[in-house]
N, C-alpha and C positions, 0 to 999 in steps of 0.2 A: 664483606669486610669483617675482620675479627676485631672485637672491642672488649674492654674490661667491663665486668658486671659486678663491681664490688659492693655498690649500694644495696643491692638485693640481698646479698649474703649478710651484710652488716645488719640490715633490718631483720632478717630471719634469726640472727643471733641476738637480737633485741639490743643492739648497740645504737643508742640514740644520737650521739654527737660523733658522726662519721669522721669529720675533719680532725676533731680533737683526739679521737681514738688513734688515727693513723699517725699524727704527729707525736703522740705520747709513746708510740711504739716504734720509733726510729725512722719514720719518713720525714723528709723535709717539707716545709710549708708548700713549697713550689710543687713538689712531687704529689703531695696529697691533693692539692687543688686540681692538678691536671688529671689525676686518676679519677677523681670524683666527678669532674665536669666533662668527662669523655674527650678531653683534649690531648690525651696521650697518643702519639703516633707509634709508640713502641714501649716495651717494658724490658727491663733488665732481668736476667735470670735470678740475680740477687734479690730484686724487689718481688718477683714472682714467688720465690721460695719464702721470703719474709711474710708475704700475704697468706700463703698456704699454711705456714706454721701458725700464724696469729689466728686465722679463721678455721683451722682444723679442716682443711679441704684439699682438693687437688686442682691443678691448673684447669681441668676441664670444667670445674665448677665456676672458675673466675672468668674464663674466656668465652665469649658468645659470638657465634658466627651468624651473619645476616647476608644472604646472597646479594650481590650488587643488583641494583635495579635493572630490569630488562633482561636479566639472565634467568635461565631455568635449568639449574643443576639437576643431574639425574638423581633419582631417589636412592641410588646406591652410593652417593657421594658420602664418604666417611665424615665430612665436616658437619653433616646433619646432626651428629652426636653432640655438637657444641650449640645447638639451638635450645634455648630455654623458654618455656612459656611464662609469661608474666602472671604472677599470682600474689595474693596477699598472704602474709604470714598467718598461719593457722593459730600460732601461739597468741598473738595479739588480738586477733579478730575472732577466731572460733572458740577459744576457751572462755571468753568473757561471758557468754550466754549459756554455758552449761550449768545444769543444776549442781549445787555444791557437792553432793554425794558423788556424782559422776566425775567431777573435777578431782576429788580426793582419790578416787579409784585410778584415774589416769596418772596422777602424781605417783602413786605407789608403784604402778607398772614401770613408769619411767625410772624411779629410783632403783628398783630391782634390776632393770636392764643395765643401768650405769655400774652397779655393783658387779653384775656378771662380767662386764667387760673389763673390769680392773684386774 
């Protein structure tokens, strides 16, 4: 089954109030609730594009595929590209314990990369 994986991306972007963020950016309360509680049975292309634009990502980042129970899809199944391992955000968890000097070095590298991409 293909589902939405919006909360993980919002967490990685360090957006704390997921529901509030979605509603403030053009989603109705109903749509935001359904997308965040995995109750959506479908998503419109309009909403998919809105999410990708807001979160600066692609549909492959938002959609997650989990094979149905009892099935064994072949290893060559292209949908495997839509499987995402669960992980905690390195931003919120990994950086907190870094020595201050290393944190400053990483910040400098990130700032230089952002400038390079502009």
